[in-house]
CHARMM internal coordinates of N, CA and C (Angstrom, degrees):
IC EDIT
DIST 1 N 1 CA 1.4486
DIST 1 CA 1 C 1.5337
ANGL 1 N 1 CA 1 C 108.40
DIST 1 C 2 N 1.3003
ANGL 1 CA 1 C 2 N 116.20
DIHE 1 N 1 CA 1 C 2 N 138.15
DIST 2 N 2 CA 1.4563
ANGL 1 C 2 N 2 CA 121.31
DIHE 1 CA 1 C 2 N 2 CA -177.37
DIST 2 CA 2 C 1.5338
ANGL 2 N 2 CA 2 C 111.31
DIHE 1 C 2 N 2 CA 2 C -77.83
DIST 2 C 3 N 1.3246
ANGL 2 CA 2 C 3 N 116.36
DIHE 2 N 2 CA 2 C 3 N 155.17
DIST 3 N 3 CA 1.4707
ANGL 2 C 3 N 3 CA 119.64
DIHE 2 CA 2 C 3 N 3 CA 179.08
DIST 3 CA 3 C 1.5313
ANGL 3 N 3 CA 3 C 113.26
DIHE 2 C 3 N 3 CA 3 C -59.33
DIST 3 C 4 N 1.3372
ANGL 3 CA 3 C 4 N 117.40
DIHE 3 N 3 CA 3 C 4 N -31.28
DIST 4 N 4 CA 1.4658
ANGL 3 C 4 N 4 CA 120.06
DIHE 3 CA 3 C 4 N 4 CA 179.18
DIST 4 CA 4 C 1.5224
ANGL 4 N 4 CA 4 C 109.97
DIHE 3 C 4 N 4 CA 4 C -65.27
DIST 4 C 5 N 1.3360
ANGL 4 CA 4 C 5 N 117.15
DIHE 4 N 4 CA 4 C 5 N -40.41
DIST 5 N 5 CA 1.4618
ANGL 4 C 5 N 5 CA 120.82
DIHE 4 CA 4 C 5 N 5 CA 178.95
DIST 5 CA 5 C 1.5304
ANGL 5 N 5 CA 5 C 110.78
DIHE 4 C 5 N 5 CA 5 C -67.20
DIST 5 C 6 N 1.3128
ANGL 5 CA 5 C 6 N 116.89
DIHE 5 N 5 CA 5 C 6 N -38.15
DIST 6 N 6 CA 1.4731
ANGL 5 C 6 N 6 CA 120.33
DIHE 5 CA 5 C 6 N 6 CA 178.40
DIST 6 CA 6 C 1.5268
ANGL 6 N 6 CA 6 C 110.22
DIHE 5 C 6 N 6 CA 6 C -64.72
DIST 6 C 7 N 1.3384
ANGL 6 CA 6 C 7 N 116.61
DIHE 6 N 6 CA 6 C 7 N -41.99
DIST 7 N 7 CA 1.4613
ANGL 6 C 7 N 7 CA 120.44
DIHE 6 CA 6 C 7 N 7 CA 176.16
DIST 7 CA 7 C 1.5264
ANGL 7 N 7 CA 7 C 110.64
DIHE 6 C 7 N 7 CA 7 C -62.04
DIST 7 C 8 N 1.3220
ANGL 7 CA 7 C 8 N 117.14
DIHE 7 N 7 CA 7 C 8 N -38.93
DIST 8 N 8 CA 1.4621
ANGL 7 C 8 N 8 CA 120.98
DIHE 7 CA 7 C 8 N 8 CA 177.59
DIST 8 CA 8 C 1.5131
ANGL 8 N 8 CA 8 C 112.21
DIHE 7 C 8 N 8 CA 8 C -63.06
DIST 8 C 9 N 1.3249
ANGL 8 CA 8 C 9 N 117.31
DIHE 8 N 8 CA 8 C 9 N -42.05
DIST 9 N 9 CA 1.4706
ANGL 8 C 9 N 9 CA 120.89
DIHE 8 CA 8 C 9 N 9 CA 177.95
DIST 9 CA 9 C 1.5213
ANGL 9 N 9 CA 9 C 110.13
DIHE 8 C 9 N 9 CA 9 C -64.27
DIST 9 C 10 N 1.3143
ANGL 9 CA 9 C 10 N 117.12
DIHE 9 N 9 CA 9 C 10 N -40.51
DIST 10 N 10 CA 1.4656
ANGL 9 C 10 N 10 CA 121.04
DIHE 9 CA 9 C 10 N 10 CA 177.91
DIST 10 CA 10 C 1.5335
ANGL 10 N 10 CA 10 C 110.69
DIHE 9 C 10 N 10 CA 10 C -62.20
DIST 10 C 11 N 1.3320
ANGL 10 CA 10 C 11 N 116.93
DIHE 10 N 10 CA 10 C 11 N -42.25
DIST 11 N 11 CA 1.4696
ANGL 10 C 11 N 11 CA 120.15
DIHE 10 CA 10 C 11 N 11 CA 178.32
DIST 11 CA 11 C 1.5260
ANGL 11 N 11 CA 11 C 111.42
DIHE 10 C 11 N 11 CA 11 C -64.95
DIST 11 C 12 N 1.3195
ANGL 11 CA 11 C 12 N 117.23
DIHE 11 N 11 CA 11 C 12 N -39.07
DIST 12 N 12 CA 1.4626
ANGL 11 C 12 N 12 CA 120.11
DIHE 11 CA 11 C 12 N 12 CA 178.59
DIST 12 CA 12 C 1.5312
ANGL 12 N 12 CA 12 C 110.40
DIHE 11 C 12 N 12 CA 12 C -63.12
DIST 12 C 13 N 1.3267
ANGL 12 CA 12 C 13 N 116.59
DIHE 12 N 12 CA 12 C 13 N -44.09
DIST 13 N 13 CA 1.4773
ANGL 12 C 13 N 13 CA 120.21
DIHE 12 CA 12 C 13 N 13 CA 179.36
DIST 13 CA 13 C 1.5281
ANGL 13 N 13 CA 13 C 110.48
DIHE 12 C 13 N 13 CA 13 C -63.03
DIST 13 C 14 N 1.3373
ANGL 13 CA 13 C 14 N 117.83
DIHE 13 N 13 CA 13 C 14 N -43.39
DIST 14 N 14 CA 1.4624
ANGL 13 C 14 N 14 CA 120.65
DIHE 13 CA 13 C 14 N 14 CA 178.55
DIST 14 CA 14 C 1.5262
ANGL 14 N 14 CA 14 C 111.53
DIHE 13 C 14 N 14 CA 14 C -65.26
DIST 14 C 15 N 1.3213
ANGL 14 CA 14 C 15 N 116.91
DIHE 14 N 14 CA 14 C 15 N -39.41
DIST 15 N 15 CA 1.4609
ANGL 14 C 15 N 15 CA 120.56
DIHE 14 CA 14 C 15 N 15 CA 179.11
DIST 15 CA 15 C 1.5150
ANGL 15 N 15 CA 15 C 112.36
DIHE 14 C 15 N 15 CA 15 C -65.49
DIST 15 C 16 N 1.3232
ANGL 15 CA 15 C 16 N 116.87
DIHE 15 N 15 CA 15 C 16 N -42.08
DIST 16 N 16 CA 1.4726
ANGL 15 C 16 N 16 CA 120.22
DIHE 15 CA 15 C 16 N 16 CA 177.83
DIST 16 CA 16 C 1.5241
ANGL 16 N 16 CA 16 C 109.80
DIHE 15 C 16 N 16 CA 16 C -65.34
DIST 16 C 17 N 1.3241
ANGL 16 CA 16 C 17 N 117.37
DIHE 16 N 16 CA 16 C 17 N -40.95
DIST 17 N 17 CA 1.4700
ANGL 16 C 17 N 17 CA 120.47
DIHE 16 CA 16 C 17 N 17 CA 177.43
DIST 17 CA 17 C 1.5201
ANGL 17 N 17 CA 17 C 111.55
DIHE 16 C 17 N 17 CA 17 C -62.41
DIST 17 C 18 N 1.3287
ANGL 17 CA 17 C 18 N 116.73
DIHE 17 N 17 CA 17 C 18 N -41.15
DIST 18 N 18 CA 1.4637
ANGL 17 C 18 N 18 CA 120.34
DIHE 17 CA 17 C 18 N 18 CA 178.73
DIST 18 CA 18 C 1.5208
ANGL 18 N 18 CA 18 C 110.99
DIHE 17 C 18 N 18 CA 18 C -66.97
DIST 18 C 19 N 1.3314
ANGL 18 CA 18 C 19 N 117.26
DIHE 18 N 18 CA 18 C 19 N -36.66
DIST 19 N 19 CA 1.4613
ANGL 18 C 19 N 19 CA 120.37
DIHE 18 CA 18 C 19 N 19 CA 179.19
DIST 19 CA 19 C 1.5281
ANGL 19 N 19 CA 19 C 111.40
DIHE 18 C 19 N 19 CA 19 C -69.92
DIST 19 C 20 N 1.3170
ANGL 19 CA 19 C 20 N 117.35
DIHE 19 N 19 CA 19 C 20 N -36.00
DIST 20 N 20 CA 1.4674
ANGL 19 C 20 N 20 CA 120.34
DIHE 19 CA 19 C 20 N 20 CA -178.48
DIST 20 CA 20 C 1.5233
ANGL 20 N 20 CA 20 C 112.70
DIHE 19 C 20 N 20 CA 20 C -75.12
DIST 20 C 21 N 1.3268
ANGL 20 CA 20 C 21 N 117.04
DIHE 20 N 20 CA 20 C 21 N -43.14
DIST 21 N 21 CA 1.4581
ANGL 20 C 21 N 21 CA 119.83
DIHE 20 CA 20 C 21 N 21 CA -175.23
DIST 21 CA 21 C 1.5207
ANGL 21 N 21 CA 21 C 112.31
DIHE 20 C 21 N 21 CA 21 C -88.20
DIST 21 C 22 N 1.3162
ANGL 21 CA 21 C 22 N 119.20
DIHE 21 N 21 CA 21 C 22 N -42.51
DIST 22 N 22 CA 1.4534
ANGL 21 C 22 N 22 CA 122.37
DIHE 21 CA 21 C 22 N 22 CA 173.22
DIST 22 CA 22 C 1.5202
ANGL 22 N 22 CA 22 C 116.72
DIHE 21 C 22 N 22 CA 22 C 79.31
DIST 22 C 23 N 1.3093
ANGL 22 CA 22 C 23 N 118.17
DIHE 22 N 22 CA 22 C 23 N -21.39
DIST 23 N 23 CA 1.4627
ANGL 22 C 23 N 23 CA 120.28
DIHE 22 CA 22 C 23 N 23 CA 179.03
DIST 23 CA 23 C 1.5281
ANGL 23 N 23 CA 23 C 109.35
DIHE 22 C 23 N 23 CA 23 C -162.77
DIST 23 C 24 N 1.3337
ANGL 23 CA 23 C 24 N 114.80
DIHE 23 N 23 CA 23 C 24 N 164.23
DIST 24 N 24 CA 1.4557
ANGL 23 C 24 N 24 CA 120.12
DIHE 23 CA 23 C 24 N 24 CA 171.02
DIST 24 CA 24 C 1.5223
ANGL 24 N 24 CA 24 C 108.98
DIHE 23 C 24 N 24 CA 24 C -142.79
DIST 24 C 25 N 1.3164
ANGL 24 CA 24 C 25 N 114.90
DIHE 24 N 24 CA 24 C 25 N 154.02
DIST 25 N 25 CA 1.4669
ANGL 24 C 25 N 25 CA 122.41
DIHE 24 CA 24 C 25 N 25 CA -176.17
DIST 25 CA 25 C 1.5227
ANGL 25 N 25 CA 25 C 109.67
DIHE 24 C 25 N 25 CA 25 C -115.21
DIST 25 C 26 N 1.3293
ANGL 25 CA 25 C 26 N 115.43
DIHE 25 N 25 CA 25 C 26 N 148.42
DIST 26 N 26 CA 1.4516
ANGL 25 C 26 N 26 CA 120.51
DIHE 25 CA 25 C 26 N 26 CA 171.20
DIST 26 CA 26 C 1.5231
ANGL 26 N 26 CA 26 C 108.65
DIHE 25 C 26 N 26 CA 26 C -148.72
DIST 26 C 27 N 1.3300
ANGL 26 CA 26 C 27 N 115.43
DIHE 26 N 26 CA 26 C 27 N 157.37
DIST 27 N 27 CA 1.4612
ANGL 26 C 27 N 27 CA 121.99
DIHE 26 CA 26 C 27 N 27 CA -179.74
DIST 27 CA 27 C 1.5177
ANGL 27 N 27 CA 27 C 109.47
DIHE 26 C 27 N 27 CA 27 C -113.17
DIST 27 C 28 N 1.3337
ANGL 27 CA 27 C 28 N 114.76
DIHE 27 N 27 CA 27 C 28 N 145.62
DIST 28 N 28 CA 1.4538
ANGL 27 C 28 N 28 CA 121.03
DIHE 27 CA 27 C 28 N 28 CA 179.13
DIST 28 CA 28 C 1.5240
ANGL 28 N 28 CA 28 C 108.00
DIHE 27 C 28 N 28 CA 28 C -129.86
DIST 28 C 29 N 1.3285
ANGL 28 CA 28 C 29 N 116.23
DIHE 28 N 28 CA 28 C 29 N 128.32
DIST 29 N 29 CA 1.4577
ANGL 28 C 29 N 29 CA 121.45
DIHE 28 CA 28 C 29 N 29 CA 178.99
DIST 29 CA 29 C 1.5218
ANGL 29 N 29 CA 29 C 108.70
DIHE 28 C 29 N 29 CA 29 C -101.86
DIST 29 C 30 N 1.3376
ANGL 29 CA 29 C 30 N 115.28
DIHE 29 N 29 CA 29 C 30 N 126.19
DIST 30 N 30 CA 1.4617
ANGL 29 C 30 N 30 CA 121.14
DIHE 29 CA 29 C 30 N 30 CA 179.98
DIST 30 CA 30 C 1.5277
ANGL 30 N 30 CA 30 C 109.40
DIHE 29 C 30 N 30 CA 30 C -121.33
DIST 30 C 31 N 1.3312
ANGL 30 CA 30 C 31 N 116.55
DIHE 30 N 30 CA 30 C 31 N 136.42
DIST 31 N 31 CA 1.4673
ANGL 30 C 31 N 31 CA 118.06
DIHE 30 CA 30 C 31 N 31 CA 176.03
DIST 31 CA 31 C 1.5300
ANGL 31 N 31 CA 31 C 110.24
DIHE 30 C 31 N 31 CA 31 C -73.73
DIST 31 C 32 N 1.3328
ANGL 31 CA 31 C 32 N 115.80
DIHE 31 N 31 CA 31 C 32 N 135.10
DIST 32 N 32 CA 1.4613
ANGL 31 C 32 N 32 CA 121.44
DIHE 31 CA 31 C 32 N 32 CA 178.30
DIST 32 CA 32 C 1.5216
ANGL 32 N 32 CA 32 C 109.59
DIHE 31 C 32 N 32 CA 32 C -100.18
DIST 32 C 33 N 1.3348
ANGL 32 CA 32 C 33 N 115.51
DIHE 32 N 32 CA 32 C 33 N -50.78
DIST 33 N 33 CA 1.4591
ANGL 32 C 33 N 33 CA 121.00
DIHE 32 CA 32 C 33 N 33 CA 178.90
DIST 33 CA 33 C 1.5246
ANGL 33 N 33 CA 33 C 107.72
DIHE 32 C 33 N 33 CA 33 C -130.74
DIST 33 C 34 N 1.3280
ANGL 33 CA 33 C 34 N 115.28
DIHE 33 N 33 CA 33 C 34 N 130.76
DIST 34 N 34 CA 1.4560
ANGL 33 C 34 N 34 CA 121.02
DIHE 33 CA 33 C 34 N 34 CA 176.95
DIST 34 CA 34 C 1.5284
ANGL 34 N 34 CA 34 C 107.44
DIHE 33 C 34 N 34 CA 34 C -135.99
DIST 34 C 35 N 1.3398
ANGL 34 CA 34 C 35 N 115.05
DIHE 34 N 34 CA 34 C 35 N 76.76
DIST 35 N 35 CA 1.4605
ANGL 34 C 35 N 35 CA 121.04
DIHE 34 CA 34 C 35 N 35 CA -175.65
DIST 35 CA 35 C 1.5243
ANGL 35 N 35 CA 35 C 109.25
DIHE 34 C 35 N 35 CA 35 C -118.54
DIST 35 C 36 N 1.3252
ANGL 35 CA 35 C 36 N 116.05
DIHE 35 N 35 CA 35 C 36 N 100.24
DIST 36 N 36 CA 1.4618
ANGL 35 C 36 N 36 CA 120.82
DIHE 35 CA 35 C 36 N 36 CA 178.30
DIST 36 CA 36 C 1.5130
ANGL 36 N 36 CA 36 C 110.85
DIHE 35 C 36 N 36 CA 36 C 61.87
DIST 36 C 37 N 1.3381
ANGL 36 CA 36 C 37 N 117.20
DIHE 36 N 36 CA 36 C 37 N -125.47
DIST 37 N 37 CA 1.4622
ANGL 36 C 37 N 37 CA 119.57
DIHE 36 CA 36 C 37 N 37 CA -178.61
DIST 37 CA 37 C 1.5397
ANGL 37 N 37 CA 37 C 113.02
DIHE 36 C 37 N 37 CA 37 C -79.89
DIST 37 C 38 N 1.3197
ANGL 37 CA 37 C 38 N 117.18
DIHE 37 N 37 CA 37 C 38 N -4.71
DIST 38 N 38 CA 1.4666
ANGL 37 C 38 N 38 CA 121.06
DIHE 37 CA 37 C 38 N 38 CA -178.18
DIST 38 CA 38 C 1.5271
ANGL 38 N 38 CA 38 C 109.61
DIHE 37 C 38 N 38 CA 38 C -94.39
DIST 38 C 39 N 1.3267
ANGL 38 CA 38 C 39 N 116.16
DIHE 38 N 38 CA 38 C 39 N 116.94
DIST 39 N 39 CA 1.4606
ANGL 38 C 39 N 39 CA 122.43
DIHE 38 CA 38 C 39 N 39 CA 179.24
DIST 39 CA 39 C 1.5250
ANGL 39 N 39 CA 39 C 108.62
DIHE 38 C 39 N 39 CA 39 C -125.09
DIST 39 C 40 N 1.3223
ANGL 39 CA 39 C 40 N 116.41
DIHE 39 N 39 CA 39 C 40 N 116.01
DIST 40 N 40 CA 1.4629
ANGL 39 C 40 N 40 CA 121.94
DIHE 39 CA 39 C 40 N 40 CA 178.37
DIST 40 CA 40 C 1.5236
ANGL 40 N 40 CA 40 C 107.12
DIHE 39 C 40 N 40 CA 40 C -122.95
DIST 40 C 41 N 1.3153
ANGL 40 CA 40 C 41 N 115.19
DIHE 40 N 40 CA 40 C 41 N 131.05
DIST 41 N 41 CA 1.4638
ANGL 40 C 41 N 41 CA 118.92
DIHE 40 CA 40 C 41 N 41 CA 178.70
DIST 41 CA 41 C 1.5250
ANGL 41 N 41 CA 41 C 109.13
DIHE 40 C 41 N 41 CA 41 C -134.72
DIST 41 C 42 N 1.3202
ANGL 41 CA 41 C 42 N 114.91
DIHE 41 N 41 CA 41 C 42 N 157.83
DIST 42 N 42 CA 1.4653
ANGL 41 C 42 N 42 CA 120.24
DIHE 41 CA 41 C 42 N 42 CA 178.18
DIST 42 CA 42 C 1.5218
ANGL 42 N 42 CA 42 C 108.18
DIHE 41 C 42 N 42 CA 42 C -120.60
DIST 42 C 43 N 1.3162
ANGL 42 CA 42 C 43 N 114.30
DIHE 42 N 42 CA 42 C 43 N 150.31
DIST 43 N 43 CA 1.4558
ANGL 42 C 43 N 43 CA 120.06
DIHE 42 CA 42 C 43 N 43 CA 179.89
DIST 43 CA 43 C 1.5260
ANGL 43 N 43 CA 43 C 108.24
DIHE 42 C 43 N 43 CA 43 C -113.44
DIST 43 C 44 N 1.3344
ANGL 43 CA 43 C 44 N 115.74
DIHE 43 N 43 CA 43 C 44 N 125.45
DIST 44 N 44 CA 1.4578
ANGL 43 C 44 N 44 CA 121.15
DIHE 43 CA 43 C 44 N 44 CA 179.46
DIST 44 CA 44 C 1.5165
ANGL 44 N 44 CA 44 C 108.93
DIHE 43 C 44 N 44 CA 44 C -110.95
DIST 44 C 45 N 1.3212
ANGL 44 CA 44 C 45 N 116.28
DIHE 44 N 44 CA 44 C 45 N 132.36
DIST 45 N 45 CA 1.4560
ANGL 44 C 45 N 45 CA 122.01
DIHE 44 CA 44 C 45 N 45 CA 176.33
DIST 45 CA 45 C 1.5213
ANGL 45 N 45 CA 45 C 108.64
DIHE 44 C 45 N 45 CA 45 C -97.14
DIST 45 C 46 N 1.3211
ANGL 45 CA 45 C 46 N 116.32
DIHE 45 N 45 CA 45 C 46 N 133.69
DIST 46 N 46 CA 1.4559
ANGL 45 C 46 N 46 CA 122.15
DIHE 45 CA 45 C 46 N 46 CA -179.53
DIST 46 CA 46 C 1.5259
ANGL 46 N 46 CA 46 C 109.26
DIHE 45 C 46 N 46 CA 46 C -122.27
DIST 46 C 47 N 1.3166
ANGL 46 CA 46 C 47 N 116.78
DIHE 46 N 46 CA 46 C 47 N 144.68
DIST 47 N 47 CA 1.4522
ANGL 46 C 47 N 47 CA 123.13
DIHE 46 CA 46 C 47 N 47 CA 175.29
DIST 47 CA 47 C 1.5243
ANGL 47 N 47 CA 47 C 108.19
DIHE 46 C 47 N 47 CA 47 C -122.60
DIST 47 C 48 N 1.3261
ANGL 47 CA 47 C 48 N 116.02
DIHE 47 N 47 CA 47 C 48 N 128.90
DIST 48 N 48 CA 1.4569
ANGL 47 C 48 N 48 CA 121.83
DIHE 47 CA 47 C 48 N 48 CA 177.87
DIST 48 CA 48 C 1.5292
ANGL 48 N 48 CA 48 C 107.41
DIHE 47 C 48 N 48 CA 48 C -110.90
DIST 48 C 49 N 1.3302
ANGL 48 CA 48 C 49 N 116.67
DIHE 48 N 48 CA 48 C 49 N 118.87
DIST 49 N 49 CA 1.4550
ANGL 48 C 49 N 49 CA 122.28
DIHE 48 CA 48 C 49 N 49 CA 179.97
DIST 49 CA 49 C 1.5170
ANGL 49 N 49 CA 49 C 109.67
DIHE 48 C 49 N 49 CA 49 C -92.40
DIST 49 C 50 N 1.3154
ANGL 49 CA 49 C 50 N 116.65
DIHE 49 N 49 CA 49 C 50 N 135.84
DIST 50 N 50 CA 1.4630
ANGL 49 C 50 N 50 CA 122.19
DIHE 49 CA 49 C 50 N 50 CA 178.34
DIST 50 CA 50 C 1.5306
ANGL 50 N 50 CA 50 C 107.02
DIHE 49 C 50 N 50 CA 50 C -103.45
DIST 50 C 51 N 1.3312
ANGL 50 CA 50 C 51 N 117.37
DIHE 50 N 50 CA 50 C 51 N 118.49
DIST 51 N 51 CA 1.4662
ANGL 50 C 51 N 51 CA 119.55
DIHE 50 CA 50 C 51 N 51 CA -179.25
DIST 51 CA 51 C 1.5313
ANGL 51 N 51 CA 51 C 111.55
DIHE 50 C 51 N 51 CA 51 C -63.50
DIST 51 C 52 N 1.3200
ANGL 51 CA 51 C 52 N 115.76
DIHE 51 N 51 CA 51 C 52 N 141.71
DIST 52 N 52 CA 1.4558
ANGL 51 C 52 N 52 CA 121.14
DIHE 51 CA 51 C 52 N 52 CA -179.84
DIST 52 CA 52 C 1.5244
ANGL 52 N 52 CA 52 C 110.73
DIHE 51 C 52 N 52 CA 52 C -62.22
DIST 52 C 53 N 1.3224
ANGL 52 CA 52 C 53 N 116.63
DIHE 52 N 52 CA 52 C 53 N -37.83
DIST 53 N 53 CA 1.4553
ANGL 52 C 53 N 53 CA 120.46
DIHE 52 CA 52 C 53 N 53 CA 179.51
DIST 53 CA 53 C 1.5272
ANGL 53 N 53 CA 53 C 111.23
DIHE 52 C 53 N 53 CA 53 C -62.92
DIST 53 C 54 N 1.3119
ANGL 53 CA 53 C 54 N 117.72
DIHE 53 N 53 CA 53 C 54 N -35.75
DIST 54 N 54 CA 1.4645
ANGL 53 C 54 N 54 CA 121.07
DIHE 53 CA 53 C 54 N 54 CA 177.46
DIST 54 CA 54 C 1.5284
ANGL 54 N 54 CA 54 C 110.69
DIHE 53 C 54 N 54 CA 54 C -66.92
DIST 54 C 55 N 1.3251
ANGL 54 CA 54 C 55 N 117.68
DIHE 54 N 54 CA 54 C 55 N -40.19
DIST 55 N 55 CA 1.4601
ANGL 54 C 55 N 55 CA 121.12
DIHE 54 CA 54 C 55 N 55 CA 177.90
DIST 55 CA 55 C 1.5329
ANGL 55 N 55 CA 55 C 110.45
DIHE 54 C 55 N 55 CA 55 C -64.00
DIST 55 C 56 N 1.3212
ANGL 55 CA 55 C 56 N 116.85
DIHE 55 N 55 CA 55 C 56 N -40.96
DIST 56 N 56 CA 1.4668
ANGL 55 C 56 N 56 CA 120.76
DIHE 55 CA 55 C 56 N 56 CA 178.68
DIST 56 CA 56 C 1.5293
ANGL 56 N 56 CA 56 C 110.13
DIHE 55 C 56 N 56 CA 56 C -65.60
DIST 56 C 57 N 1.3211
ANGL 56 CA 56 C 57 N 117.53
DIHE 56 N 56 CA 56 C 57 N -39.86
DIST 57 N 57 CA 1.4614
ANGL 56 C 57 N 57 CA 121.11
DIHE 56 CA 56 C 57 N 57 CA 179.01
DIST 57 CA 57 C 1.5324
ANGL 57 N 57 CA 57 C 111.29
DIHE 56 C 57 N 57 CA 57 C -64.34
DIST 57 C 58 N 1.3300
ANGL 57 CA 57 C 58 N 117.44
DIHE 57 N 57 CA 57 C 58 N -38.54
DIST 58 N 58 CA 1.4648
ANGL 57 C 58 N 58 CA 120.92
DIHE 57 CA 57 C 58 N 58 CA 178.89
DIST 58 CA 58 C 1.5297
ANGL 58 N 58 CA 58 C 110.38
DIHE 57 C 58 N 58 CA 58 C -67.89
DIST 58 C 59 N 1.3289
ANGL 58 CA 58 C 59 N 116.87
DIHE 58 N 58 CA 58 C 59 N -40.04
DIST 59 N 59 CA 1.4708
ANGL 58 C 59 N 59 CA 120.37
DIHE 58 CA 58 C 59 N 59 CA 177.20
DIST 59 CA 59 C 1.5261
ANGL 59 N 59 CA 59 C 110.17
DIHE 58 C 59 N 59 CA 59 C -63.53
DIST 59 C 60 N 1.3355
ANGL 59 CA 59 C 60 N 117.47
DIHE 59 N 59 CA 59 C 60 N -42.86
DIST 60 N 60 CA 1.4649
ANGL 59 C 60 N 60 CA 121.14
DIHE 59 CA 59 C 60 N 60 CA 179.65
DIST 60 CA 60 C 1.5269
ANGL 60 N 60 CA 60 C 111.18
DIHE 59 C 60 N 60 CA 60 C -64.71
DIST 60 C 61 N 1.3246
ANGL 60 CA 60 C 61 N 117.27
DIHE 60 N 60 CA 60 C 61 N -42.33
DIST 61 N 61 CA 1.4613
ANGL 60 C 61 N 61 CA 120.41
DIHE 60 CA 60 C 61 N 61 CA 178.50
DIST 61 CA 61 C 1.5310
ANGL 61 N 61 CA 61 C 110.84
DIHE 60 C 61 N 61 CA 61 C -64.24
DIST 61 C 62 N 1.3095
ANGL 61 CA 61 C 62 N 116.67
DIHE 61 N 61 CA 61 C 62 N -39.41
DIST 62 N 62 CA 1.4624
ANGL 61 C 62 N 62 CA 120.39
DIHE 61 CA 61 C 62 N 62 CA 177.17
DIST 62 CA 62 C 1.5145
ANGL 62 N 62 CA 62 C 111.90
DIHE 61 C 62 N 62 CA 62 C -64.37
DIST 62 C 63 N 1.3221
ANGL 62 CA 62 C 63 N 117.32
DIHE 62 N 62 CA 62 C 63 N -38.99
DIST 63 N 63 CA 1.4633
ANGL 62 C 63 N 63 CA 121.18
DIHE 62 CA 62 C 63 N 63 CA 178.31
DIST 63 CA 63 C 1.5260
ANGL 63 N 63 CA 63 C 110.80
DIHE 62 C 63 N 63 CA 63 C -64.04
DIST 63 C 64 N 1.3251
ANGL 63 CA 63 C 64 N 116.23
DIHE 63 N 63 CA 63 C 64 N -42.51
DIST 64 N 64 CA 1.4707
ANGL 63 C 64 N 64 CA 119.89
DIHE 63 CA 63 C 64 N 64 CA 178.36
DIST 64 CA 64 C 1.5295
ANGL 64 N 64 CA 64 C 110.20
DIHE 63 C 64 N 64 CA 64 C -62.15
DIST 64 C 65 N 1.3220
ANGL 64 CA 64 C 65 N 117.29
DIHE 64 N 64 CA 64 C 65 N -41.97
DIST 65 N 65 CA 1.4627
ANGL 64 C 65 N 65 CA 120.07
DIHE 64 CA 64 C 65 N 65 CA 179.75
DIST 65 CA 65 C 1.5213
ANGL 65 N 65 CA 65 C 112.11
DIHE 64 C 65 N 65 CA 65 C -66.88
DIST 65 C 66 N 1.3326
ANGL 65 CA 65 C 66 N 117.45
DIHE 65 N 65 CA 65 C 66 N -36.78
DIST 66 N 66 CA 1.4696
ANGL 65 C 66 N 66 CA 119.83
DIHE 65 CA 65 C 66 N 66 CA 178.27
DIST 66 CA 66 C 1.5218
ANGL 66 N 66 CA 66 C 109.96
DIHE 65 C 66 N 66 CA 66 C -64.43
DIST 66 C 67 N 1.3270
ANGL 66 CA 66 C 67 N 117.00
DIHE 66 N 66 CA 66 C 67 N -46.04
DIST 67 N 67 CA 1.4585
ANGL 66 C 67 N 67 CA 119.41
DIHE 66 CA 66 C 67 N 67 CA 179.88
DIST 67 CA 67 C 1.5259
ANGL 67 N 67 CA 67 C 111.75
DIHE 66 C 67 N 67 CA 67 C -67.45
DIST 67 C 68 N 1.3018
ANGL 67 CA 67 C 68 N 118.11
DIHE 67 N 67 CA 67 C 68 N -34.84
DIST 68 N 68 CA 1.4683
ANGL 67 C 68 N 68 CA 121.21
DIHE 67 CA 67 C 68 N 68 CA 177.69
DIST 68 CA 68 C 1.5244
ANGL 68 N 68 CA 68 C 110.75
DIHE 67 C 68 N 68 CA 68 C -70.16
DIST 68 C 69 N 1.3148
ANGL 68 CA 68 C 69 N 117.16
DIHE 68 N 68 CA 68 C 69 N -35.97
DIST 69 N 69 CA 1.4588
ANGL 68 C 69 N 69 CA 120.89
DIHE 68 CA 68 C 69 N 69 CA 179.94
DIST 69 CA 69 C 1.5010
ANGL 69 N 69 CA 69 C 113.44
DIHE 68 C 69 N 69 CA 69 C -74.67
DIST 69 C 70 N 1.3088
ANGL 69 CA 69 C 70 N 117.85
DIHE 69 N 69 CA 69 C 70 N -26.94
DIST 70 N 70 CA 1.4637
ANGL 69 C 70 N 70 CA 120.81
DIHE 69 CA 69 C 70 N 70 CA -179.36
DIST 70 CA 70 C 1.5204
ANGL 70 N 70 CA 70 C 112.72
DIHE 69 C 70 N 70 CA 70 C -89.75
DIST 70 C 71 N 1.3188
ANGL 70 CA 70 C 71 N 117.05
DIHE 70 N 70 CA 70 C 71 N -12.78
DIST 71 N 71 CA 1.4615
ANGL 70 C 71 N 71 CA 120.73
DIHE 70 CA 70 C 71 N 71 CA 179.32
DIST 71 CA 71 C 1.5172
ANGL 71 N 71 CA 71 C 109.64
DIHE 70 C 71 N 71 CA 71 C -67.32
DIST 71 C 72 N 1.2891
ANGL 71 CA 71 C 72 N 117.27
DIHE 71 N 71 CA 71 C 72 N 133.53
DIST 72 N 72 CA 1.4588
ANGL 71 C 72 N 72 CA 121.56
DIHE 71 CA 71 C 72 N 72 CA -177.93
DIST 72 CA 72 C 1.5150
ANGL 72 N 72 CA 72 C 110.16
DIHE 71 C 72 N 72 CA 72 C -82.97
DIST 72 C 73 N 1.3068
ANGL 72 CA 72 C 73 N 115.59
DIHE 72 N 72 CA 72 C 73 N 139.27
DIST 73 N 73 CA 1.4693
ANGL 72 C 73 N 73 CA 120.97
DIHE 72 CA 72 C 73 N 73 CA -179.86
DIST 73 CA 73 C 1.5095
ANGL 73 N 73 CA 73 C 110.63
DIHE 72 C 73 N 73 CA 73 C -85.80
END
COOR INIT
IC SEED 1 N 1 CA 1 C
IC BUILD
């Protein structure tokens, strides 16, 4: 299998995962006060939404790469 086809399969898997889950969360810790022995920090939660249209576009691009990689020269 050609590297282009492998990249296409990887894109299809990522696109399907993005379409199924739709978002991911992460936490970020920021220092608020750092004065001598006093350390105060806050934790912020962030959510990143993945547009459905972007997931469909990644799946389509992966499909094109798979078919291009499997085509015989």
